[in-house]
N, C-alpha and C positions, 0 to 999 in steps of 0.2 A: 511790534512783537505780534506773533502769530500762534494762535494756540492749534496745534496739529494733532492733537489725542486727548479725548475724556475717557477714561476708564475705571470700572469699580473693581480693582483686583480681592480678590478673594485667597485667603491662608491655603496653602499646601499642607496637608495633615496625610501623616501615613496611616494613621487611623483618628477616628472621630474625637474630638478632644472631651475629656470626661465632664467637661462643664458645660459641653454644647447644649444651647436651649434654655439653659438656666436664666432666671430672672433675678437678677442680683440688686437686692434694695440698697441705695446709697446710704454710707453709713454718715454720723453727726460730722466726720472729718471731710467728707465729700460734700457734704452742705455748706460747709464752711467755705469751702472753695469757690471763686466767684464763677458764675454762669456764663462764662464767656468764653471762647475760643481763643487759644495762645498761640501767635505764630512765631518763628525763629528763621533767621536765614544765614544759609551757609555759602559762601562763594568759593569755589575752586578753579585757580588757573590751569590752562591745557600744560600736558595732556591731562585732562579729568575722565573720571570713569564715564563708562555708557550709560546711557539708559537702560539697554536689554541687562545689563547686568545689576544695575540698581534695582530693577522689576524683579528680576529672577530672586535677588537675596532679599526683596522686601515680602515676598509671598512667604517664605521659608521664616523670616524674622517674626513676622505677626502672629504665626502658627501657636505659638506657648502663651500669645497675650490675646486672648479671646475679646477683652473688652473692648480693644481698639479696631475690632472687626464688627462690633454690635451697634446697637442703635439705644438712644435715651428715649423712654416711654413712660407713661404715666399709668398706676394701677387704679383700681376702683375707689381708691380711699383720697386719689388725688396725689399719692405719694410718687416719687421719680424712683425708678430702678434702670439699670441696665440690661437690656436683651440682649442675651450673646448668643445672636441668631445668624452670625456667619455672612452677614450682607457683605461685609468687604470694607477697603479703605481706597477713598477716592485717588487718584493718579492723574495728572493733567502733564500733558509735554507740551512745551513752546519753543518758539525758535526768535532767537532776538538778534535782528540785523546790524549789530556792532559789536566790536571788540569788548573783551570783559574788563581790559585794562583802563578805557574809556570811562568807564562808571564807577571803578575802584579809586576812591581818594581819601587820604590819610587814614586808612585801616578800615574804613567804612564805605558804604554804598551811596554814591552821588546823588542818585536816582531814587525815586519814591520806592521805598521798600514794599507797599503794598500792592505793587504789580506784580511782585515776586512769588507772592504765595495765594493759594486760592482763596476767593474772594469771602470774606467771613458770612455763614448763612446767617439769614432774618429769623429763619426758625432754627431750633438746636433738636427738634424730637423728628426722628426718622431719617434723620440725615448722618453722613459718613462721622464718625469721631474722630478719625485720624485722615487727614489731608496733606497733600505732598502736590508740590508743582515743580516740574525739571524744566529750568529755563536755559537752553542749549545757546550759546554766543556763537557768532560768527567765526572766532579765532579757536573754537573747540572748549572754551570754558563754560563752565557751568555753576548755576547757581539752584539752591535747594533750597525751595521754601516749603517750612513743614509748619502745620496747625493742626494743633489738638483741644479738644474739650476737656476744660479745668477739672470737672466733676470727674473725669476719668481717670485721671492722673494729676500726681503733683511733678515738681521737677527734677528730684531723684528718680522717679519712676521711669519718667522720659530720657532720662539718661543712660540707664540701665536698657531700654528698649533700644535706643540709638546704637548701643554699643554692641547689642545684638544683631542689629539691622548690619553694621560695619564687619562684622566678623563673618556673616553669611555671605556678605559679598565677596568678601576675601579669600574665603574657603572654599565657595561654590557648592557644589552638588555633596562634596564631603562634610559638609557642617550639619553638627548636631547641635539643636538648640537647647541652652539650658531652659529647666524649668523655673519660674520664678515664682514665690510665694504670693498667692492669689486668695486665701482666703480673709475676706476683707471683716466678717463677722467677727473672727478673732481680735481684731484690734480695736474693737469698740464692746469691750464687755463691761455692762455697769457693776456694780455691786449688789448684794442681794437686797438691800435696801439705798436704792440711789440717793445719794445726798451731796449735790453740787452744794460748794461752800464761795463760789465766786459769781460774779454777776455775768456770766456767757452771754445773756440776752442784749446786754449792752456793749460788749466786747466784741465777741465774735460775730453776732449777730445783730441786725439793726433793733434798738431798742430807744426808749424815751432819751436816755443821755448817754451816748456812747464814749470812749475812749480812742476810738479809733480815728484814724487821720481824715477828717470828713470837712476840712477846711474850704470856704466859700471865699478864698481869693484876697483874705485880710490885706489891707495897705496895699494891693495890686490893681484896685479899680475893676468894674464890671466889665471892660472889654478887653482884658489882658490878653497879650499875643503871645503865644508859646512857642518856645523852636527846640527841638532837638539838638543836645550839647553833647558829644562826644571828648574825653578829657582820658589823656595815656598817661598812665602812672608808672616809670621804670622801674625795675627791680631795686636799683639804686636809691629812688625817692622811698620806696616801701620800707628798705631796710632803715635809712635816716629816721622815717617815722617810730620804728619799733626801738630804734636807740634812745627816741625821746620818750617812750612810754616807759621802757625797763622792764624787766622781768619777761616774763612767758605773755604773749599777746598774738591774736590772730592778724594775718594782715587785712583781712576784712573789717573786722574791729577798728584797726588802725586808720584804714582809709575812711572809713564811715565817720569817725570822729573828726578826723580831716576835713571832709565835704560838709558836714554838719557844722562847723567853725564857719566855712567859708560862705555855705548859701544864707545862713545866719545874719551875716554879716552885711551881704547885699541886700538883703531885704528890708533894711532900715525899720526893726522893731524898738520898741521902748526897751530899756534894759530889764524893766520889772514884768512883762510878758513871759509866758510858757511857751515852749517848744517842747514838739516830741516826734520820736522817729516810731514810725509801725516797722518792726524788723522781723521777717520770715523765719522760724524755728523747725528744724524738721524733729521730729518726735520719735522718731524710731527706735533709737538708743535710749531716750529719757522714760519711757514708757516703762510699767513692770506688769507684766514681763516684757522686756524689749520685744520689738519687734522686728524682724530679718530685714537687714538692708537691702533684699532683694525683693521687697513686698511692692505689688504694683497697684495702686492707689493712692489716695491723699492720707499723707500723716504729718499735715503743717497746722501750727499755731502761730501766736504772736507774741512777740515782746514790745513793750512800750517805754524805752527810757523817755524819762521829762525831766526838763531843767528848765529854770530861768534863762532867758537870753544874755544877761550878764553872765551869767556861768558858763554858758557854752563858750561865750568868746573872750573870757579871762582864764578861766581854769586850765592848768596843764592837760596836755595829751595823755597823761597817765589817769588824771581826776577825769576826764569824759570817757575814756575806754572802759575805766573803773564802772562808770555811771551806765554804761552799755551792757556789760559785762554782767551787771547785778541784775539787770531788767530780762535778760536773757536767762538766768540762771533761776527765776522766779517762776518761767516753765518748765516746771519738774514733774516728779511722779505725781505728786498731790494735786496739782493744778491738771494734769491731763487727766487724771482719774475723774475729779469734779466735772470736766467738760464732757465726759462721756458719760458719765451720770446725767448730766443737765440734758443731754441727748435722747438718753431713755424716758425721762420724765416728759420729753416733748414729744416723742412718741406715743407716749400713752395718751396724752391729752390731743393730740392731732394737731399740735400747733405746725403752723407754716412759716419755717425758720428761712429768712431770707439773709446771705451773706453781707457782712458790713463791705460796702465798695466805696472809692472816693467819690464824692460829690462834685459836681461844677467842674471845671477847669482847672483849680488850682488849689494847693492844699497848704499854702501858707497860713499861719506860720508854722505848720506843721511839715512832715516828709513821711515817705513810704518808700523801703528799700527793700530790694532782692538781690540774692547772691548766687552767681552760678560758680561759684569759687571752686567749689568741690565737686562737680560735673565736670563731665569728659567733651562738653560739644567743641571745645577748642582743638580736643585731639581727634576727632572724627575723621578717619583716614581709611576710606575704601578702597586702597591699594595705589595712589597714585600721589599719597603725600596729604598733610593737615591741610585745612580751609585756609585760604587767604583772609577771609572776614568771615567773624560770628556776629550775628547782630540781632536784637530782639527788636520785636515789634516799635512802629511809631510810638512815642510816649507823648500823647497830648495834653498830659495833666503837670503842670507846674510842681514840682517837689518829688516826683516820681524818679527813682533811679535804679541802674540794675548794674551790678558790677561783673565784668565777666573776664577770664583770663586772656591775656593777649595771645592768640593764634600764631603771632609771628615775632615777639619780643620774648624770650625767656625769663620769666619770671615777673612780667610785666602785668599790669591790669589796664583794662579798658573800661571806664565808667561811660554809660548813656543815662541821660537825666533831660528832663524837661526844665526848661528856665525861662522865666518870664523875657522876652524879648529885650525890654530897656532894662535888664540887668545883667544882661550876658558880657557885655564890657566892663564893668566893675568885677564880675566873677573870674572873666580871664585874667584881669592883671593880679590876683590875687591866689588864683587857684594851686600854686605850687610855692606860697609863702608859708613861713613859720612865725610872721609876728604876731606880735600881742594885738589881737584884732578891736578889744574894747578901747585900748589906749587909742589905736590908730582912727577910732571914730569921734573922740573927745575932742 
C-alpha cells in the first residue's frame, strides 16, 4: 500500500456557519460515550466512485456538521468541549497493488482492516475528529475507511451524516445539505431540583461496583487468544427465530437471544452463574420531550438483561427475548431524566466522570452488543451501487459483538464478534442450532 496524499479538507460554506467559533461543552451523554475513535470499513467493487467526487461531496456534506470539522479541547476547569474552529477533516488517499476481489472473503475483508482506515491517534486533543482513508485497488475497486471520535457522535448521528455525504456525491453541485438538529444543551436539561434515582456512577461511569460488562476473562485463562468471527444469518433463519418467539419482536432481539444462548453454551459456565449483556439503547424517542432523530451528538444509554446460565440455556426464545425487551424498556423517560440530573450534579461538584469500558481482553461471563440494524451503512451508495462489505473494526475483546445488515443478502444479518480461539469450533457447530442447550450439556 502506498500513501499518495494526505490532506485536511475544510467544509465549503456559502456563508459562515451560525455556530462557527463556538466552544460546545460535552453533555453527560457525550461523556458516557467511550473516549475512542470508532472505525468503519466500506468496500466497493469496480466501478467505484472516484476520489475527486468523494472529496467534493465530503466538503459539502461536512458544512452543516461543524462538530466534525472541529477539535476536542479542555477549558480552564479541565472540562472537555468541542471547539467549532473549522480546522477540517483528515483525508488520506492510498493505492493498493492488488485486486479488491483478492481480499474479499465470505462477505468480509481477509486482510487486517486496521490498514484500511487512518491510524488511531494516540492523542485526542487537537486532531481531526473525522478521518477518512480512500484505498484504491488495482482493479478500480475502493475501500473507504472512516474513523470518528465517539464523544462527537453516536451511530445514529454518523448514519445521518454519511447519508448526507452520499447525497452530496450523487447530486454534485446542485446539492443542498439538510440542517441537522445541533443544540446539545437541550438534550440534557435537568429538573429545577436535580434528583437522580439510579446509581449512574456505577452504571454508565466507573464506580466502586458497576453493572457494566467488565469481565476479566472468567473461565478463559489469563492468556486467552481472541479471534474475530463473522456469522451470517439469512432472512429465512431470522424468520424462523421470530416464529419461535411468537408475537411482535425485532430481528435484533431475536438474534441477540440466539447468540446469547450459543456463546453461553460454549463458555462452560456453571448453571448457577449469572451472565448479562450490555445493550446500547437510542434515547432520542424515549426522552421527554423527545429529541429529533436528526440530532447530531450522543444520545445513547445501555440496558443490562441479566439471567442465570441455566435460564439462558433452557428458557424458550420467547422468554429470553422477553428478558431482553424488559431490560430495554427500563431505559425509559424516568431513567433518562435521572441520568441527566446526575450529570448536572456532577458538573456542580466538578466530578471527573470516566465512561465504563470493557476491561481486559474478555467479557466472560458477560457480553456487550451494538446494533447497526437501524442504520444505513449497508445502503451507502455514492452512485455506483451499495457496498460489497460493511465491516466494523477489529474486535479484540471476547464477548463483544456487532450486528450489521448484510449489504449483499436482502434481509440477512452479519454478526461480527470476538470469540476465544479455543471455543470457536464448538460455537460454529451450534451457531445455527435450535436445540435445548442445557440438556445437550448434561
